TORGU-123643 format. One record per residue (C-alpha): residue number from 1; x, y, z. Coordinates in steps of 0.1 Angstrom, whole numbers, plus 5000, padded with zeros to 4 digits. Layout:
BEGIN
[NUM, [X, Y, Z]]
...
//
This chain:
BEGIN
[1, [5191, 5204, 5274]]
[2, [5208, 5185, 5246]]
[3, [5185, 5155, 5254]]
[4, [5155, 5177, 5249]]
[5, [5168, 5189, 5216]]
[6, [5175, 5154, 5204]]
[7, [5141, 5141, 5214]]
[8, [5122, 5169, 5198]]
[9, [5142, 5169, 5166]]
[10, [5137, 5132, 5162]]
[11, [5100, 5136, 5168]]
[12, [5099, 5163, 5141]]
[13, [5113, 5139, 5115]]
[14, [5089, 5111, 5125]]
[15, [5059, 5134, 5124]]
[16, [5070, 5148, 5090]]
[17, [5070, 5112, 5077]]
[18, [5035, 5107, 5092]]
[19, [5023, 5139, 5075]]
[20, [5037, 5128, 5042]]
[21, [5020, 5094, 5046]]
[22, [4986, 5110, 5055]]
[23, [4989, 5134, 5026]]
[24, [4995, 5105, 5002]]
[25, [4964, 5087, 5015]]
[26, [4942, 5118, 5011]]
[27, [4956, 5124, 4975]]
[28, [4945, 5089, 4965]]
[29, [4910, 5090, 4980]]
[30, [4895, 5086, 4945]]
[31, [4922, 5062, 4931]]
[32, [4908, 5029, 4919]]
[33, [4919, 5000, 4942]]
[34, [4942, 5022, 4963]]
[35, [4951, 5007, 4997]]
[36, [4958, 5032, 5024]]
[37, [4990, 5030, 5044]]
[38, [4990, 5030, 5082]]
[39, [5019, 5048, 5099]]
[40, [5031, 5038, 5133]]
[41, [5059, 5050, 5157]]
[42, [5084, 5031, 5178]]
[43, [5105, 5041, 5208]]
[44, [5142, 5049, 5201]]
[45, [5156, 5041, 5236]]
[46, [5143, 5040, 5271]]
[47, [5159, 5038, 5306]]
[48, [5142, 5022, 5335]]
[49, [5150, 5040, 5368]]
[50, [5146, 5020, 5399]]
[51, [5145, 5034, 5435]]
[52, [5175, 5027, 5457]]
[53, [5175, 5000, 5482]]
[54, [5157, 5005, 5516]]
[55, [5190, 5011, 5533]]
[56, [5197, 5040, 5509]]
[57, [5161, 5052, 5507]]
[58, [5157, 5085, 5489]]
[59, [5140, 5110, 5511]]
[60, [5112, 5129, 5494]]
[61, [5112, 5110, 5461]]
[62, [5078, 5108, 5446]]
[63, [5084, 5090, 5413]]
[64, [5072, 5054, 5411]]
[65, [5097, 5025, 5411]]
[66, [5107, 5013, 5377]]
[67, [5097, 5045, 5358]]
[68, [5108, 5045, 5321]]
[69, [5124, 5076, 5307]]
[70, [5123, 5077, 5269]]
[71, [5146, 5094, 5244]]
[72, [5124, 5100, 5215]]
[73, [5105, 5082, 5187]]
[74, [5111, 5072, 5151]]
[75, [5090, 5058, 5123]]
[76, [5082, 5022, 5131]]
[77, [5062, 5005, 5104]]
[78, [5043, 5017, 5074]]
[79, [5018, 4989, 5066]]
[80, [4992, 4984, 5039]]
[81, [4956, 4983, 5050]]
[82, [4943, 4955, 5028]]
[83, [4906, 4960, 5036]]
[84, [4882, 4960, 5007]]
[85, [4873, 4993, 4990]]
[86, [4837, 5003, 4981]]
[87, [4823, 4991, 4948]]
[88, [4817, 5016, 4921]]
[89, [4795, 5006, 4891]]
[90, [4807, 5017, 4857]]
[91, [4788, 4995, 4832]]
[92, [4820, 4989, 4813]]
[93, [4824, 4951, 4809]]
[94, [4861, 4954, 4809]]
[95, [4861, 4971, 4843]]
[96, [4868, 4943, 4868]]
[97, [4867, 4944, 4906]]
[98, [4883, 4917, 4928]]
[99, [4861, 4907, 4957]]
[100, [4883, 4897, 4986]]
[101, [4920, 4889, 4983]]
[102, [4940, 4888, 4951]]
[103, [4958, 4910, 4926]]
[104, [4958, 4914, 4888]]
[105, [4990, 4906, 4870]]
[106, [5001, 4933, 4846]]
[107, [5029, 4925, 4822]]
[108, [5053, 4947, 4802]]
[109, [5068, 4926, 4774]]
[110, [5094, 4953, 4764]]
[111, [5110, 4953, 4799]]
[112, [5100, 4917, 4809]]
[113, [5086, 4931, 4842]]
[114, [5054, 4919, 4859]]
[115, [5035, 4943, 4882]]
[116, [5006, 4938, 4905]]
[117, [4976, 4960, 4910]]
[118, [4940, 4961, 4924]]
[119, [4930, 4986, 4897]]
[120, [4908, 4966, 4873]]
[121, [4903, 4994, 4848]]
[122, [4911, 4977, 4814]]
[123, [4903, 4984, 4778]]
[124, [4908, 4967, 4744]]
[125, [4939, 4975, 4724]]
[126, [4945, 4962, 4689]]
[127, [4973, 4936, 4685]]
[128, [4996, 4950, 4657]]
[129, [5010, 4915, 4651]]
[130, [4977, 4899, 4645]]
[131, [4949, 4920, 4628]]
[132, [4915, 4914, 4643]]
[133, [4930, 4904, 4676]]
[134, [4930, 4925, 4708]]
[135, [4947, 4926, 4742]]
[136, [4933, 4938, 4775]]
[137, [4955, 4967, 4787]]
[138, [4954, 4993, 4814]]
[139, [4959, 5030, 4813]]
[140, [4997, 5025, 4817]]
[141, [5000, 5002, 4787]]
[142, [5004, 4971, 4808]]
[143, [4989, 4938, 4795]]
[144, [4965, 4918, 4817]]
[145, [4980, 4884, 4821]]
[146, [4964, 4850, 4822]]
[147, [4971, 4820, 4845]]
[148, [5002, 4812, 4824]]
[149, [5017, 4847, 4827]]
[150, [5008, 4854, 4790]]
[151, [4989, 4885, 4777]]
[152, [4952, 4878, 4773]]
[153, [4944, 4878, 4735]]
[154, [4908, 4883, 4723]]
[155, [4894, 4876, 4688]]
[156, [4874, 4905, 4674]]
[157, [4848, 4881, 4661]]
[158, [4835, 4874, 4696]]
[159, [4816, 4893, 4722]]
[160, [4835, 4890, 4755]]
[161, [4822, 4887, 4790]]
[162, [4835, 4874, 4823]]
[163, [4821, 4851, 4849]]
[164, [4826, 4855, 4887]]
[165, [4856, 4832, 4887]]
[166, [4875, 4853, 4861]]
[167, [4868, 4829, 4832]]
[168, [4865, 4846, 4798]]
[169, [4832, 4838, 4780]]
[170, [4831, 4842, 4742]]
[171, [4801, 4843, 4718]]
[172, [4801, 4849, 4681]]
[173, [4789, 4884, 4673]]
[174, [4767, 4870, 4645]]
[175, [4746, 4853, 4672]]
[176, [4754, 4819, 4658]]
[177, [4764, 4791, 4681]]
[178, [4764, 4790, 4719]]
[179, [4786, 4808, 4744]]
[180, [4818, 4790, 4753]]
[181, [4847, 4794, 4777]]
[182, [4881, 4806, 4764]]
[183, [4912, 4786, 4771]]
[184, [4927, 4817, 4788]]
[185, [4916, 4828, 4822]]
[186, [4925, 4858, 4842]]
[187, [4956, 4849, 4863]]
[188, [4951, 4862, 4899]]
[189, [4978, 4861, 4924]]
[190, [4979, 4862, 4962]]
[191, [5007, 4882, 4979]]
[192, [5013, 4865, 5012]]
[193, [5029, 4895, 5027]]
[194, [5016, 4928, 5010]]
[195, [5042, 4948, 5030]]
[196, [5069, 4933, 5007]]
[197, [5053, 4952, 4978]]
[198, [5071, 4983, 4965]]
[199, [5052, 5010, 4947]]
[200, [5065, 5015, 4912]]
[201, [5041, 5043, 4903]]
[202, [5007, 5045, 4885]]
[203, [4990, 5024, 4912]]
[204, [5011, 4994, 4905]]
[205, [5035, 4974, 4927]]
[206, [5064, 4950, 4923]]
[207, [5080, 4927, 4949]]
[208, [5109, 4945, 4967]]
[209, [5137, 4920, 4962]]
[210, [5159, 4937, 4988]]
[211, [5133, 4931, 5015]]
[212, [5131, 4894, 5009]]
[213, [5148, 4870, 5033]]
[214, [5180, 4853, 5022]]
[215, [5175, 4826, 4996]]
[216, [5140, 4837, 4986]]
[217, [5128, 4854, 4954]]
[218, [5096, 4870, 4942]]
[219, [5081, 4836, 4934]]
[220, [5084, 4827, 4971]]
[221, [5058, 4853, 4981]]
[222, [5036, 4854, 4950]]
[223, [5012, 4826, 4947]]
[224, [4991, 4819, 4916]]
[225, [4955, 4815, 4928]]
[226, [4936, 4784, 4919]]
[227, [4906, 4786, 4895]]
[228, [4875, 4798, 4914]]
[229, [4896, 4810, 4944]]
[230, [4893, 4846, 4933]]
[231, [4859, 4863, 4927]]
[232, [4854, 4893, 4904]]
[233, [4825, 4916, 4894]]
[234, [4824, 4928, 4858]]
[235, [4812, 4964, 4852]]
[236, [4825, 4975, 4886]]
[237, [4857, 4991, 4899]]
[238, [4870, 4989, 4935]]
[239, [4873, 5023, 4951]]
[240, [4900, 5035, 4975]]
[241, [4897, 5023, 5011]]
[242, [4907, 5056, 5025]]
[243, [4884, 5071, 5051]]
[244, [4887, 5108, 5045]]
[245, [4873, 5118, 5079]]
[246, [4899, 5096, 5097]]
[247, [4928, 5109, 5075]]
[248, [4918, 5145, 5082]]
[249, [4917, 5138, 5119]]
[250, [4952, 5122, 5118]]
[251, [4964, 5152, 5097]]
[252, [4953, 5177, 5123]]
[253, [4967, 5157, 5152]]
[254, [5000, 5152, 5135]]
[255, [5002, 5190, 5126]]
[256, [4996, 5199, 5163]]
[257, [5022, 5174, 5174]]
[258, [5047, 5187, 5149]]
[259, [5041, 5223, 5161]]
[260, [5046, 5213, 5197]]
[261, [5079, 5196, 5190]]
[262, [5091, 5225, 5168]]
[263, [5084, 5248, 5198]]
[264, [5103, 5224, 5221]]
[265, [5133, 5225, 5198]]
[266, [5131, 5263, 5199]]
[267, [5130, 5263, 5237]]
[268, [5159, 5238, 5240]]
[269, [5179, 5260, 5217]]
[270, [5172, 5291, 5238]]
[271, [5182, 5273, 5270]]
[272, [5214, 5261, 5254]]
[273, [5222, 5297, 5244]]
[274, [5216, 5309, 5279]]
[275, [5238, 5282, 5294]]
[276, [5266, 5291, 5270]]
[277, [5264, 5328, 5279]]
[278, [5265, 5319, 5316]]
[279, [5297, 5299, 5311]]
[280, [5313, 5328, 5293]]
//
């Protein structure tokens, strides 16, 4: 009876985490660049029960030889689904969508932190230290960084556009001269193992230092992509890759499983109470 109680109570905890994960996916169905998380379970412990030798053959036993008896489950892995989200056209030239792999680098000079995101929604923000100059920032106040890890600075005298490789194209607003390429270029990075990313809020991530193998740091798993390796579309934003119908199905299945294990805990508790009364 205690075994039944332990198995069901462990399953309740695992399914609660599954429900929390599914709820998070559903809540971010309209979040730009959001990557759904896939939740899986693993077995806690199992015993393999073998039949006795032929000389000690068990009469009437119907269970197969080598049957495995489990003792519950726990949360196994919560992995990122890195598949591409649907493109959503905005018409804003500073809305950028990465096609394929890669992340934007977003810097916060006050704290010295660098975060990573797939949300390419940026806008111009005046540079208080240099009148007539602008930075590209996101809704959180983070600066879009170039290939050198520096905030991208734009001169207000030029019209700005982007090519498919992330190069910044400038042209004088007066119409004089030809279009030319800026010395700065959007600095895309490739995260070799996205599961090492830790959510820091506002659809941004940082490398979880505590999850890195001994002797490695963030630079070991973050690779600056070569020019032309990443492809972007200007005037588009990447939508969430959450499939709402699948998430709702998972939600209902998890709720039913949670209810079943809650009932099993109740039955196990009742049986324990009956056994205690018998002993008295």
